[in-house]
DRENVEX-361574 format. One record per residue: residue in three letters; x, y, z of N, C-alpha, C in turn. Coordinates in pm, whole numbers, plus 50000, padded with zeros to 5 digits. Layout:
// residues N
ala, X, Y, Z, X, Y, Z, X, Y, Z
...
This chain:
// residues 349
met, 74121, 42882, 21106, 74111, 42977, 21217, 73964, 43006, 21248
asp, 73931, 43012, 21375, 73795, 43045, 21417, 73785, 43195, 21443
tyr, 73706, 43264, 21362, 73692, 43409, 21376, 73577, 43444, 21469
ala, 73589, 43560, 21531, 73482, 43616, 21614, 73477, 43766, 21588
ile, 73358, 43817, 21563, 73340, 43961, 21541, 73293, 44021, 21673
ile, 73363, 44125, 21717, 73336, 44182, 21850, 73314, 44332, 21837
thr, 73207, 44381, 21897, 73182, 44524, 21906, 73122, 44553, 22042
his, 73083, 44677, 22066, 73034, 44717, 22199, 72884, 44693, 22214
glu, 72837, 44692, 22338, 72694, 44683, 22365, 72622, 44807, 22311
asn, 72491, 44795, 22296, 72413, 44904, 22236, 72476, 44950, 22104
pro, 72496, 44858, 22014, 72566, 44893, 21888, 72485, 44989, 21803
his, 72557, 45074, 21731, 72493, 45162, 21634, 72467, 45083, 21505
leu, 72388, 45141, 21418, 72367, 45079, 21287, 72501, 45058, 21218
asp, 72594, 45150, 21237, 72725, 45143, 21173, 72796, 45011, 21202
glu, 72807, 44975, 21330, 72877, 44852, 21367, 72800, 44728, 21320
leu, 72667, 44736, 21323, 72586, 44622, 21279, 72602, 44597, 21130
val, 72604, 44703, 21052, 72624, 44688, 20908, 72765, 44636, 20880
ala, 72863, 44686, 20951, 73001, 44639, 20932, 73011, 44490, 20960
ala, 72946, 44445, 21068, 72948, 44302, 21102, 72878, 44220, 20993
trp, 72765, 44271, 20945, 72691, 44201, 20839, 72775, 44192, 20711
leu, 72845, 44298, 20677, 72931, 44298, 20559, 73042, 44194, 20570
leu, 73103, 44186, 20685, 73210, 44089, 20704, 73159, 43946, 20689
lys, 73044, 43917, 20745, 72988, 43782, 20736, 72937, 43752, 20596
lys, 72887, 43855, 20528, 72828, 43836, 20395, 72934, 43827, 20286
phe, 73037, 43910, 20296, 73133, 43923, 20186, 73278, 43892, 20225
gly, 73302, 43851, 20348, 73440, 43839, 20394, 73505, 43703, 20381
glu, 73437, 43607, 20319, 73490, 43471, 20313, 73626, 43460, 20244
ser, 73647, 43539, 20140, 73774, 43527, 20066, 73893, 43570, 20152
arg, 73872, 43668, 20239, 73981, 43714, 20327, 73984, 43638, 20460
tyr, 73865, 43603, 20504, 73854, 43536, 20634, 73770, 43410, 20619
pro, 73828, 43302, 20571, 73752, 43178, 20549, 73679, 43132, 20675
gly, 73548, 43109, 20660, 73467, 43065, 20774, 73400, 43176, 20850
ile, 73425, 43303, 20812, 73370, 43415, 20889, 73217, 43423, 20879
ser, 73161, 43366, 20775, 73015, 43369, 20761, 72946, 43298, 20877
glu, 73018, 43207, 20942, 72963, 43135, 21057, 73014, 43191, 21190
ala, 73089, 43299, 21185, 73149, 43355, 21306, 73043, 43415, 21397
pro, 73059, 43403, 21528, 72966, 43468, 21621, 72991, 43619, 21625
val, 72888, 43693, 21663, 72902, 43837, 21685, 72882, 43861, 21834
asp, 72987, 43905, 21901, 72983, 43925, 22046, 72981, 44074, 22080
phe, 72921, 44104, 22195, 72905, 44244, 22235, 72966, 44263, 22374
trp, 73066, 44351, 22379, 73136, 44377, 22504, 73089, 44507, 22567
glu, 73110, 44516, 22696, 73070, 44635, 22771, 73142, 44758, 22717
arg, 73069, 44866, 22709, 73128, 44992, 22660, 73229, 45047, 22760
gly, 73332, 45113, 22709, 73425, 45186, 22793, 73531, 45103, 22863
ile, 73533, 44975, 22838, 73635, 44893, 22905, 73771, 44914, 22839
asp, 73875, 44889, 22915, 74010, 44902, 22862, 74041, 44785, 22768
pro, 74128, 44808, 22672, 74167, 44698, 22582, 74227, 44583, 22662
pro, 74195, 44461, 22627, 74255, 44348, 22698, 74407, 44346, 22677
gln, 74478, 44295, 22774, 74623, 44294, 22765, 74672, 44204, 22651
asp, 74594, 44104, 22620, 74634, 44013, 22512, 74563, 44048, 22381
leu, 74533, 44179, 22361, 74460, 44224, 22243, 74528, 44178, 22114
tyr, 74660, 44193, 22109, 74733, 44156, 21987, 74717, 44007, 21958
asp, 74728, 43926, 22062, 74714, 43782, 22043, 74572, 43745, 22002
met, 74475, 43815, 22059, 74336, 43788, 22024, 74311, 43816, 21875
glu, 74362, 43929, 21829, 74345, 43964, 21687, 74418, 43864, 21598
lys, 74534, 43823, 21645, 74613, 43726, 21569, 74542, 43592, 21558
asn, 74460, 43562, 21658, 74389, 43434, 21662, 74245, 43443, 21612
gly, 74209, 43555, 21548, 74079, 43559, 21481, 73978, 43657, 21535
ala, 74010, 43734, 21637, 73916, 43834, 21689, 73918, 43957, 21599
ile, 73802, 44001, 21554, 73790, 44120, 21470, 73706, 44222, 21545
phe, 73770, 44331, 21587, 73702, 44433, 21667, 73646, 44543, 21577
leu, 73523, 44581, 21603, 73457, 44686, 21526, 73429, 44806, 21615
gly, 73487, 44921, 21579, 73463, 45044, 21655, 73522, 45041, 21794
met, 73628, 44963, 21814, 73686, 44947, 21948, 73838, 44940, 21942
phe, 73900, 44993, 22046, 74042, 44970, 22077, 74139, 45021, 21971
gly, 74095, 45112, 21885, 74186, 45175, 21791, 74241, 45085, 21684
gly, 74170, 44977, 21654, 74217, 44883, 21555, 74182, 44921, 21412
arg, 74197, 44825, 21323, 74175, 44848, 21179, 74036, 44901, 21149
phe, 73937, 44854, 21223, 73799, 44893, 21196, 73741, 44983, 21305
asp, 73828, 45061, 21369, 73782, 45159, 21468, 73782, 45297, 21403
asp, 73664, 45348, 21372, 73653, 45477, 21305, 73682, 45594, 21398
his, 73699, 45567, 21528, 73730, 45675, 21623, 73880, 45689, 21644
ala, 73958, 45607, 21577, 74102, 45604, 21602, 74172, 45734, 21565
asp, 74128, 45798, 21456, 74195, 45920, 21410, 74090, 46026, 21381
met, 74070, 46116, 21477, 73966, 46218, 21465, 74026, 46360, 21456
lys, 74153, 46368, 21421, 74221, 46498, 21423, 74159, 46598, 21328
glu, 74121, 46557, 21210, 74068, 46649, 21111, 73921, 46622, 21080
gly, 73847, 46578, 21183, 73707, 46546, 21161, 73693, 46401, 21117
lys, 73576, 46350, 21135, 73554, 46208, 21106, 73536, 46187, 20956
gln, 73630, 46117, 20894, 73627, 46093, 20750, 73578, 45953, 20715
glu, 73570, 45868, 20816, 73530, 45730, 20793, 73429, 45689, 20900
cys, 73358, 45581, 20872, 73282, 45514, 20976, 73323, 45367, 20970
cys, 73279, 45291, 21064, 73319, 45150, 21070, 73281, 45078, 20940
thr, 73163, 45109, 20890, 73115, 45045, 20767, 73204, 45077, 20648
thr, 73243, 45204, 20632, 73327, 45240, 20516, 73465, 45178, 20527
leu, 73514, 45162, 20648, 73643, 45096, 20665, 73636, 44950, 20621
val, 73528, 44882, 20655, 73510, 44743, 20614, 73491, 44733, 20463
val, 73413, 44824, 20408, 73388, 44824, 20263, 73520, 44835, 20187
lys, 73604, 44927, 20228, 73732, 44946, 20159, 73824, 44826, 20180
his, 73822, 44771, 20299, 73907, 44656, 20329, 73868, 44534, 20244
leu, 73739, 44517, 20219, 73691, 44402, 20142, 73680, 44432, 19992
gly, 73709, 44557, 19952, 73704, 44592, 19810, 73563, 44595, 19753
leu, 73469, 44650, 19831, 73329, 44650, 19790, 73282, 44787, 19737
glu, 73375, 44877, 19712, 73338, 45014, 19672, 73256, 45019, 19544
asp, 73276, 44922, 19455, 73208, 44927, 19324, 73082, 44840, 19319
asn, 73036, 44793, 19432, 72912, 44715, 19435, 72794, 44811, 19440
pro, 72720, 44828, 19330, 72612, 44928, 19328, 72499, 44897, 19424
ala, 72478, 44770, 19456, 72370, 44731, 19546, 72399, 44771, 19691
leu, 72523, 44807, 19720, 72560, 44850, 19855, 72573, 45002, 19867
ala, 72579, 45070, 19755, 72615, 45212, 19755, 72523, 45297, 19843
lys, 72393, 45283, 19828, 72299, 45367, 19904, 72303, 45334, 20053
leu, 72316, 45207, 20084, 72324, 45167, 20224, 72447, 45226, 20291
val, 72561, 45213, 20226, 72686, 45265, 20282, 72679, 45417, 20297
gln, 72624, 45483, 20197, 72610, 45629, 20202, 72520, 45670, 20319
phe, 72411, 45597, 20337, 72318, 45629, 20446, 72384, 45608, 20582
val, 72453, 45497, 20598, 72518, 45467, 20726, 72622, 45573, 20759
phe, 72705, 45610, 20661, 72808, 45712, 20686, 72745, 45845, 20725
lys, 72638, 45881, 20655, 72573, 46010, 20681, 72513, 46015, 20821
thr, 72442, 45908, 20860, 72378, 45909, 20992, 72477, 45888, 21105
asp, 72594, 45830, 21073, 72694, 45808, 21177, 72782, 45930, 21201
thr, 72794, 46015, 21100, 72886, 46129, 21112, 72815, 46264, 21126
lys, 72682, 46266, 21100, 72608, 46392, 21110, 72477, 46369, 21185
pro, 72427, 46471, 21254, 72300, 46458, 21326, 72180, 46472, 21231
cys, 72157, 46370, 21150, 72053, 46381, 21047, 71954, 46265, 21050
ala, 71960, 46181, 21154, 71870, 46066, 21161, 71726, 46111, 21176
gln, 71635, 46039, 21111, 71492, 46064, 21119, 71429, 45960, 21212
pro, 71313, 45992, 21272, 71254, 45903, 21374, 71234, 45758, 21331
phe, 71206, 45735, 21203, 71172, 45599, 21161, 71272, 45538, 21063
asp, 71390, 45597, 21052, 71489, 45535, 20965, 71562, 45422, 21039
leu, 71646, 45349, 20967, 71710, 45232, 21024, 71793, 45263, 21149
ser, 71868, 45371, 21145, 71954, 45403, 21258, 71872, 45435, 21383
ser, 71760, 45502, 21365, 71674, 45534, 21479, 71603, 45410, 21533
val, 71564, 45321, 21441, 71501, 45195, 21484, 71598, 45113, 21568
val, 71724, 45110, 21527, 71826, 45037, 21604, 71841, 45097, 21744
lys, 71842, 45227, 21753, 71853, 45292, 21884, 71734, 45256, 21973
ser, 71614, 45255, 21914, 71495, 45220, 21991, 71499, 45075, 22037
leu, 71546, 44986, 21950, 71557, 44845, 21987, 71657, 44825, 22100
asn, 71765, 44902, 22096, 71867, 44889, 22202, 71810, 44922, 22340
lys, 71710, 45007, 22346, 71650, 45046, 22474, 71565, 44935, 22534
lys, 71519, 44844, 22448, 71424, 44741, 22493, 71480, 44599, 22488
his, 71583, 44577, 22408, 71629, 44441, 22385, 71781, 44429, 22402
lys, 71825, 44308, 22425, 71967, 44281, 22431, 72030, 44293, 22292
ala, 72160, 44316, 22292, 72230, 44341, 22165, 72217, 44224, 22068
glu, 72213, 44101, 22122, 72203, 43984, 22035, 72073, 43985, 21955
lys, 71965, 44029, 22019, 71836, 44035, 21950, 71834, 44149, 21847
val, 71898, 44260, 21883, 71908, 44373, 21789, 71987, 44329, 21666
trp, 72094, 44255, 21688, 72176, 44205, 21577, 72094, 44112, 21488
met, 72016, 44024, 21548, 71935, 43930, 21471, 71836, 44006, 21382
trp, 71768, 44106, 21440, 71672, 44186, 21362, 71744, 44260, 21249
ala, 71857, 44325, 21284, 71930, 44405, 21186, 71980, 44321, 21070
ser, 72033, 44203, 21098, 72087, 44118, 20992, 71977, 44072, 20896
ile, 71859, 44043, 20950, 71746, 44005, 20863, 71704, 44122, 20775
ala, 71695, 44241, 20837, 71655, 44361, 20761, 71758, 44395, 20653
leu, 71884, 44388, 20687, 71990, 44422, 20591, 71993, 44324, 20475
glu, 71970, 44198, 20503, 71967, 44097, 20398, 71853, 44125, 20300
ala, 71736, 44161, 20354, 71621, 44191, 20269, 71646, 44315, 20184
leu, 71704, 44418, 20245, 71732, 44541, 20171, 71835, 44517, 20061
tyr, 71936, 44437, 20093, 72038, 44409, 19992, 71980, 44331, 19875
glu, 71896, 44232, 19902, 71834, 44154, 19795, 71748, 44243, 19706
glu, 71681, 44339, 19767, 71599, 44432, 19688, 71686, 44517, 19597
gln, 71798, 44561, 19649, 71890, 44641, 19567, 71951, 44557, 19455
cys, 71981, 44431, 19484, 72033, 44341, 19380, 71929, 44322, 19270
glu, 71804, 44305, 19312, 71696, 44290, 19215, 71686, 44414, 19125
phe, 71703, 44531, 19186, 71695, 44657, 19112, 71806, 44666, 19007
phe, 71930, 44643, 19049, 72043, 44661, 18957, 72064, 44544, 18862
arg, 72014, 44427, 18898, 72035, 44309, 18814, 71909, 44276, 18732
asp, 71801, 44241, 18802, 71681, 44191, 18735, 71602, 44302, 18665
ala, 71584, 44414, 18735, 71510, 44525, 18674, 71584, 44579, 18553
ala, 71717, 44587, 18563, 71797, 44635, 18449, 71783, 44540, 18330
arg, 71785, 44411, 18358, 71771, 44311, 18251, 71636, 44324, 18181
asp, 71527, 44332, 18258, 71394, 44339, 18197, 71369, 44474, 18131
phe, 71433, 44578, 18182, 71417, 44709, 18118, 71480, 44709, 17980
ser, 71590, 44639, 17964, 71658, 44636, 17835, 71571, 44574, 17725
ser, 71480, 44483, 17764, 71393, 44419, 17665, 71252, 44477, 17664
ala, 71225, 44575, 17748, 71092, 44636, 17753, 71068, 44725, 17632
arg, 70941, 44751, 17604, 70907, 44840, 17493, 70907, 44984, 17543
lys, 70985, 45068, 17476, 70991, 45209, 17512, 70920, 45291, 17405
thr, 70822, 45365, 17447, 70749, 45451, 17355, 70724, 45583, 17427
ser, 70621, 45656, 17390, 70595, 45784, 17455, 70445, 45809, 17462
val, 70407, 45903, 17546, 70267, 45939, 17563, 70258, 46091, 17580
arg, 70154, 46148, 17520, 70132, 46292, 17533, 70041, 46318, 17652
tyr, 70075, 46422, 17728, 69991, 46461, 17842, 70005, 46610, 17864
arg, 69895, 46680, 17848, 69890, 46825, 17868, 70000, 46898, 17793
gly, 70013, 46864, 17667, 70105, 46934, 17578, 70249, 46890, 17584
arg, 70281, 46795, 17672, 70418, 46746, 17681, 70423, 46598, 17647
val, 70542, 46553, 17610, 70562, 46413, 17576, 70648, 46347, 17683
tyr, 70599, 46235, 17737, 70669, 46164, 17843, 70705, 46023, 17797
pro, 70817, 45970, 17843, 70851, 45831, 17811, 70749, 45734, 17872
leu, 70709, 45636, 17794, 70618, 45531, 17839, 70688, 45397, 17821
val, 70689, 45316, 17926, 70755, 45185, 17922, 70651, 45076, 17943
val, 70652, 44975, 17856, 70557, 44864, 17864, 70639, 44735, 17876
ala, 70608, 44654, 17978, 70690, 44534, 18000, 70610, 44421, 18062
glu, 70654, 44300, 18035, 70605, 44182, 18104, 70718, 44137, 18196
thr, 70696, 44149, 18325, 70803, 44123, 18421, 70746, 44088, 18557
glu, 70825, 44013, 18634, 70788, 43979, 18771, 70864, 44066, 18872
val, 70954, 44149, 18823, 71043, 44224, 18911, 70968, 44339, 18977
lys, 70965, 44338, 19109, 70888, 44437, 19185, 70949, 44577, 19175
thr, 71078, 44586, 19152, 71144, 44717, 19144, 71156, 44767, 19000
phe, 71085, 44703, 18909, 71098, 44742, 18768, 71055, 44887, 18747
gly, 70940, 44924, 18802, 70892, 45060, 18783, 70988, 45163, 18836
lys, 71046, 45134, 18951, 71144, 45225, 19010, 71264, 45242, 18917
tyr, 71307, 45131, 18858, 71421, 45138, 18765, 71385, 45219, 18642
ala, 71267, 45195, 18586, 71225, 45267, 18465, 71214, 45417, 18490
arg, 71172, 45455, 18611, 71160, 45597, 18644, 71294, 45663, 18672
ser, 71393, 45583, 18707, 71523, 45637, 18748, 71605, 45684, 18629
ser, 71718, 45748, 18660, 71809, 45792, 18555, 71877, 45674, 18487
leu, 71884, 45560, 18554, 71939, 45440, 18492, 71846, 45387, 18385
gly, 71715, 45410, 18404, 71617, 45373, 18303, 71604, 45484, 18201
cys, 71483, 45540, 18193, 71463, 45649, 18095, 71384, 45764, 18156
gly, 71375, 45767, 18290, 71295, 45872, 18352, 71150, 45862, 18312
ala, 71099, 45739, 18304, 70964, 45713, 18252, 70858, 45793, 18326
gly, 70763, 45845, 18250, 70649, 45914, 18309, 70539, 45816, 18344
val, 70526, 45711, 18262, 70423, 45610, 18283, 70484, 45472, 18259
ile, 70448, 45376, 18345, 70493, 45238, 18329, 70373, 45145, 18331
ile, 70362, 45060, 18230, 70258, 44957, 18226, 70328, 44823, 18242
gln, 70290, 44751, 18346, 70362, 44631, 18385, 70266, 44513, 18398
lys, 70298, 44404, 18328, 70215, 44283, 18333, 70297, 44168, 18389
asn, 70238, 44092, 18483, 70311, 43978, 18539, 70264, 43847, 18475
ser, 70322, 43737, 18518, 70296, 43609, 18454, 70153, 43560, 18476
ser, 70085, 43610, 18578, 69946, 43571, 18602, 69849, 43646, 18513
gly, 69900, 43748, 18443, 69816, 43826, 18354, 69766, 43956, 18413
asn, 69796, 43980, 18540, 69755, 44105, 18604, 69842, 44221, 18556
val, 69780, 44336, 18543, 69847, 44453, 18487, 69837, 44571, 18584
gln, 69944, 44645, 18598, 69944, 44767, 18679, 69994, 44884, 18594
val, 69936, 44999, 18620, 69979, 45122, 18554, 70032, 45217, 18661
phe, 70161, 45248, 18652, 70225, 45338, 18748, 70266, 45468, 18679
thr, 70281, 45572, 18757, 70327, 45700, 18703, 70447, 45749, 18783
asn, 70515, 45846, 18726, 70625, 45913, 18794, 70565, 46030, 18871
glu, 70570, 46024, 19002, 70500, 46122, 19084, 70545, 46266, 19059
lys, 70668, 46284, 19017, 70716, 46421, 18998, 70648, 46490, 18881
tyr, 70587, 46413, 18790, 70518, 46472, 18676, 70369, 46499, 18703
arg, 70318, 46446, 18814, 70179, 46468, 18855, 70080, 46433, 18744
ile, 70096, 46317, 18689, 70009, 46271, 18581, 69879, 46215, 18639
asp, 69767, 46272, 18596, 69636, 46233, 18646, 69578, 46120, 18560
leu, 69543, 46009, 18624, 69493, 45892, 18552, 69340, 45883, 18551
thr, 69273, 45990, 18587, 69127, 45986, 18597, 69062, 45946, 18464
glu, 69105, 46006, 18355, 69045, 45974, 18225, 69082, 45833, 18180
val, 69199, 45787, 18222, 69242, 45652, 18187, 69155, 45548, 18255
val, 69126, 45569, 18384, 69045, 45470, 18455, 68904, 45463, 18400
arg, 68849, 45576, 18354, 68717, 45574, 18289, 68719, 45479, 18169
ile, 68821, 45496, 18085, 68829, 45416, 17963, 68850, 45269, 17995
leu, 68943, 45239, 18085, 68973, 45100, 18116, 68852, 45027, 18174
arg, 68779, 45094, 18261, 68662, 45030, 18322, 68553, 45002, 18219
val, 68530, 45094, 18130, 68429, 45072, 18025, 68474, 44960, 17931
glu, 68602, 44964, 17890, 68652, 44863, 17797, 68658, 44724, 17861
glu, 68683, 44719, 17991, 68682, 44590, 18062, 68541, 44529, 18057
gln, 68442, 44613, 18079, 68304, 44565, 18075, 68263, 44524, 17934
arg, 68304, 44600, 17836, 68274, 44566, 17697, 68336, 44431, 17660
lys, 68461, 44413, 17700, 68531, 44289, 17666, 68466, 44168, 17731
arg, 68413, 44185, 17851, 68351, 44075, 17924, 68201, 44063, 17896
gly, 68148, 44148, 17810, 68006, 44142, 17776, 67915, 44189, 17887
arg, 67967, 44273, 17975, 67886, 44327, 18083, 67819, 44457, 18039
his, 67701, 44480, 18092, 67631, 44606, 18062, 67682, 44713, 18158
asn, 67718, 44827, 18105, 67771, 44935, 18186, 67657, 45021, 18241
asn, 67634, 45009, 18371, 67530, 45089, 18437, 67590, 45205, 18517
ala, 67720, 45218, 18513, 67785, 45321, 18594, 67770, 45459, 18531
ser, 67753, 45557, 18617, 67750, 45696, 18570, 67892, 45740, 18540
trp, 67903, 45853, 18473, 68037, 45904, 18444, 68113, 45935, 18573
glu, 68040, 45978, 18676, 68103, 46007, 18804, 68155, 45879, 18868
glu, 68079, 45772, 18859, 68120, 45645, 18918, 68240, 45585, 18845
leu, 68250, 45609, 18714, 68359, 45553, 18637, 68496, 45602, 18685
lys, 68501, 45718, 18744, 68629, 45773, 18789, 68650, 45755, 18940
ser, 68562, 45680, 19005, 68566, 45668, 19150, 68696, 45605, 19199
thr, 68742, 45653, 19313, 68862, 45598, 19376, 68833, 45459, 19431
gly, 68933, 45373, 19430, 68914, 45237, 19477, 68859, 45150, 19365
ser, 68780, 45050, 19401, 68720, 44962, 19301, 68578, 45007, 19271
met, 68525, 44963, 19157, 68391, 45001, 19113, 68313, 44876, 19075
gly, 68190, 44867, 19122, 68106, 44754, 19087, 68086, 44741, 18938
gly, 68104, 44621, 18887, 68091, 44599, 18743, 68224, 44597, 18672
ala, 68325, 44657, 18735, 68461, 44656, 18678, 68560, 44646, 18793
glu, 68537, 44546, 18877, 68618, 44529, 18997, 68764, 44498, 18967
glu, 68792, 44465, 18844, 68930, 44429, 18808, 69027, 44546, 18822
trp, 68975, 44670, 18819, 69064, 44786, 18819, 69043, 44870, 18945
phe, 69148, 44882, 19023, 69148, 44964, 19145, 69221, 45094, 19116
phe, 69156, 45206, 19143, 69213, 45338, 19115, 69265, 45398, 19244
his, 69397, 45410, 19254, 69461, 45475, 19369, 69492, 45618, 19327
glu, 69396, 45705, 19352, 69406, 45843, 19302, 69522, 45919, 19364
asn, 69542, 45907, 19495, 69647, 45983, 19562, 69787, 45944, 19514
arg, 69806, 45815, 19490, 69938, 45768, 19446, 69948, 45759, 19295
lys, 69840, 45797, 19228, 69839, 45806, 19081, 69880, 45674, 19017
met, 69805, 45569, 19049, 69830, 45438, 18991, 69700, 45362, 18972
leu, 69701, 45270, 18877, 69587, 45183, 18848, 69633, 45038, 18866
leu, 69560, 44964, 18948, 69603, 44829, 18983, 69500, 44724, 18945
asn, 69541, 44632, 18863, 69464, 44512, 18835, 69527, 44400, 18918
gly, 69502, 44409, 19051, 69571, 44321, 19144, 69702, 44384, 19188
ser, 69754, 44336, 19301, 69880, 44389, 19355, 69942, 44285, 19446
leu, 70052, 44319, 19509, 70120, 44226, 19600, 70029, 44186, 19716
ser, 69942, 44277, 19759, 69855, 44249, 19873, 69716, 44201, 19832
thr, 69683, 44210, 19703, 69552, 44164, 19655, 69573, 44071, 19536
thr, 69628, 43955, 19566, 69661, 43859, 19460, 69540, 43782, 19408
glu, 69425, 43797, 19475, 69307, 43723, 19432, 69231, 43792, 19318
val, 69271, 43911, 19280, 69201, 43985, 19175, 69219, 43914, 19040
glu, 69111, 43897, 18967, 69116, 43830, 18838, 69192, 43916, 18737
pro, 69278, 43856, 18657, 69351, 43933, 18555, 69256, 44002, 18459
thr, 69298, 44114, 18409, 69217, 44187, 18312, 69195, 44103, 18186
ala, 69080, 44124, 18122, 69051, 44056, 17995, 69113, 44132, 17878
leu, 69166, 44249, 17906, 69225, 44333, 17801, 69369, 44290, 17775
ser, 69408, 44294, 17651, 69547, 44264, 17616, 69637, 44378, 17661
leu, 69766, 44350, 17670, 69860, 44454, 17709, 69859, 44568, 17607
gln, 69844, 44533, 17480, 69838, 44634, 17374, 69714, 44723, 17390
lys, 69602, 44661, 17430, 69479, 44737, 17450, 69492, 44830, 17570
val, 69554, 44782, 17677, 69575, 44868, 17794, 69661, 44987, 17756
glu, 69766, 44963, 17679, 69853, 45072, 17635, 69774, 45175, 17554
lys, 69688, 45125, 17465, 69607, 45216, 17383, 69513, 45298, 17470
cys, 69454, 45236, 17571, 69364, 45308, 17662, 69438, 45416, 17739
val, 69559, 45383, 17783, 69640, 45480, 17858, 69674, 45599, 17770
lys, 69716, 45574, 17649, 69752, 45683, 17559, 69632, 45771, 17526
gln, 69518, 45709, 17499, 69398, 45786, 17466, 69348, 45864, 17586
gly, 69361, 45805, 17705, 69314, 45873, 17824, 69398, 45994, 17861
leu, 69527, 45986, 17839, 69616, 46095, 17879, 69625, 46207, 17776
asp, 69611, 46174, 17649, 69625, 46275, 17544, 69493, 46350, 17529
gln, 69486, 46468, 17585, 69363, 46546, 17583, 69325, 46596, 17444
asp, 69415, 46586, 17350, 69386, 46630, 17213, 69341, 46516, 17123
phe, 69333, 46396, 17180, 69292, 46282, 17098, 69140, 46270, 17093
phe, 69087, 46258, 16970, 68945, 46232, 16947, 68933, 46123, 16841
pro, 68827, 46043, 16845, 68804, 45944, 16738, 68795, 46012, 16602
arg, 68830, 45939, 16498, 68827, 45997, 16363, 68690, 46046, 16324
ser, 68585, 45976, 16372, 68449, 46018, 16337, 68419, 46157, 16391
cys, 68465, 46185, 16511, 68445, 46318, 16570, 68525, 46423, 16493
gln, 68646, 46388, 16457, 68731, 46481, 16384, 68671, 46513, 16247
lys, 68615, 46411, 16184, 68558, 46429, 16051, 68434, 46517, 16056
glu, 68346, 46489, 16153, 68222, 46565, 16164, 68242, 46699, 16235
lys, 68351, 46711, 16306, 68383, 46831, 16384, 68273, 46865, 16485
lys, 68215, 46760, 16540, 68113, 46777, 16643, 68098, 46646, 16719
cys, 68032, 46655, 16834, 68009, 46536, 16915, 67895, 46454, 16854
leu, 67918, 46326, 16838, 67818, 46236, 16781, 67738, 46165, 16890
phe, 67762, 46202, 17013, 67691, 46145, 17127, 67701, 45993, 17127
gly, 67589, 45923, 17142, 67589, 45778, 17155, 67642, 45704, 17035
glu, 67652, 45770, 16920, 67706, 45704, 16801, 67858, 45685, 16811
cys, 67921, 45758, 16900, 68067, 45752, 16916, 68103, 45664, 17034
tyr, 68200, 45576, 17017, 68237, 45486, 17126, 68301, 45559, 17243
phe, 68346, 45682, 17221, 68404, 45762, 17328, 68297, 45815, 17424
tyr, 68174, 45824, 17379, 68068, 45888, 17457, 68049, 45820, 17593
ala, 68060, 45689, 17596, 68039, 45614, 17721, 68143, 45644, 17827
tyr, 68258, 45694, 17787, 68363, 45722, 17884, 68333, 45845, 17969
gly, 68260, 45940, 17913, 68233, 46065, 17985, 68357, 46149, 18006
leu, 68444, 46154, 17905, 68570, 46226, 17918, 68549, 46377, 17926
his, 68635, 46441, 17999, 68625, 46585, 18017, 68638, 46659, 17884
arg, 68727, 46611, 17797, 68748, 46680, 17669, 68623, 46677, 17583
cys, 68548, 46567, 17592, 68424, 46554, 17513, 68317, 46648, 17567
arg, 68306, 46653, 17699, 68207, 46743, 17758, 68243, 46889, 17733
lys, 68371, 46916, 17731, 68416, 47052, 17701, 68379, 47090, 17558
leu, 68392, 46996, 17465, 68356, 47020, 17326, 68206, 47047, 17313
arg, 68125, 46967, 17382, 67980, 46987, 17375, 67940, 47120, 17438
tyr, 68011, 47160, 17542, 67982, 47286, 17609, 68007, 47404, 17515
lys, 68117, 47395, 17440, 68149, 47502, 17345, 68044, 47511, 17237
lys, 67998, 47395, 17188, 67893, 47395, 17085, 67765, 47455, 17141
gly, 67736, 47424, 17269, 67616, 47477, 17332, 67623, 47627, 17347
lys, 67741, 47680, 17372, 67760, 47824, 17388, 67731, 47899, 17259
lys, 67744, 47827, 17146, 67722, 47892, 17017, 67575, 47889, 16975
gly, 67487, 47847, 17065, 67345, 47853, 17035, 67282, 47720, 17005
lys, 67364, 47615, 16990, 67308, 47484, 16964, 67257, 47424, 17094
lys, 67173, 47324, 17082, 67116, 47261, 17199, 67228, 47200, 17281
arg, 67235, 47243, 17405, 67341, 47195, 17494, 67292, 47079, 17578
glu, 67370, 46975, 17582, 67334, 46856, 17659, 67363, 46877, 17806
ala, 67271, 46836, 17891, 67296, 46842, 18033, 67378, 46719, 18072
val, 67499, 46744, 18125, 67587, 46634, 18158, 67636, 46646, 18302
ala, 67678, 46534, 18357, 67735, 46536, 18492, 67879, 46580, 18484
cys, 67926, 46650, 18583, 68066, 46697, 18584, 68147, 46614, 18678
C-alpha cells in the first residue's frame, strides 16, 4: 500500500512532529511509510466525500476531519490530547525516553499559551509566514532528527560512559560536591553527570580521544574556578618548561593567557576549556588527567595547603610551590601574619 500523510497548510509544530514520528517509527504498522509524502491541504475545507476510501487506501490525516489523529475531534472536557500524543500512543512510543521531553514540550505549547519567541513552535510559526509548508516541513524534519539523535546520545551513550567514569568528590567552601572524571567523546556527558540520572555532579572533568580536557561545573552550585585556572596555567607552563612571566592577576584572566594558551577560562559560564567543539585546533594539555583532577581539587578546597606550610604554620613564600599560583587563601594567610606585627608582603589582589 502507498501511504500519504496529509495535514493542513501552515502546520503547527504538533502536526509536523506527528508526521515525523510516523515516518520515523511507523514502519511496523505502516510498511513503506518512511518514504511516504507529506501533503498540505487548504485549511477549512470540507472532508472529501471519499474520505473513508482514501483512508482505506493509505491516506493518514493529521489534525483534520475528525479522524484517528485529529486532536480537535473531542473537546467536550478540554483538550486532553494533541496530534503528537495520539500518534505516540498509537505507535506505542510512550516508554521511549529520548522522545519524552519533545512530546511533553509539543503538548504543552499546543494546549496552553506558553510558547516563547525562540522556541521550536514559535520558529515554525515564523517560517510559515515566509515559506511554503513543504519547506517548513523540510526544516522541521531536519531539526527534529538532530534533536532526537542528541537525546539518544544522552540516554544511551552518556549513560554508558557515566557507568564507567570515576566518581569522587571535591570540597568547596565547606561543602562536598560529587566530582566525575571521564574519558569520553559524548558531547552530552556533562549534562548526564549533572542530572538526576547521573549523580548531580558539581564538577565534571572530561577528556576526549585527542587528549583535550574540559572542566565543567554545575551552574546551580555557583562554583568559582578562578583559583583552579591559576593552578592549571602555572602547572601547564612548568610541565612544558616555560618560564612563567604572568602576574597573579593575569593568571586568573578571562579567555586565554599568553604563555598558557592551552587553557581558556570562561568565567561567566564557569568552565575551563582546553579546546572545544568550535576550537579544535588547540593543542592538548601536557598535564595528565590525574594531574588536572589534582589541580581542580586543590584549587577549589580553600582549606588545602601544602604540607610544608602546615608544618611551619606560616607562608614560605618562594620556597613553596603554591606561591607562584597567587591563591587568595595564601594571601589571606600572609595578611593575617602581617596584622600580628610581622613584616607584611605587598601583594596584588
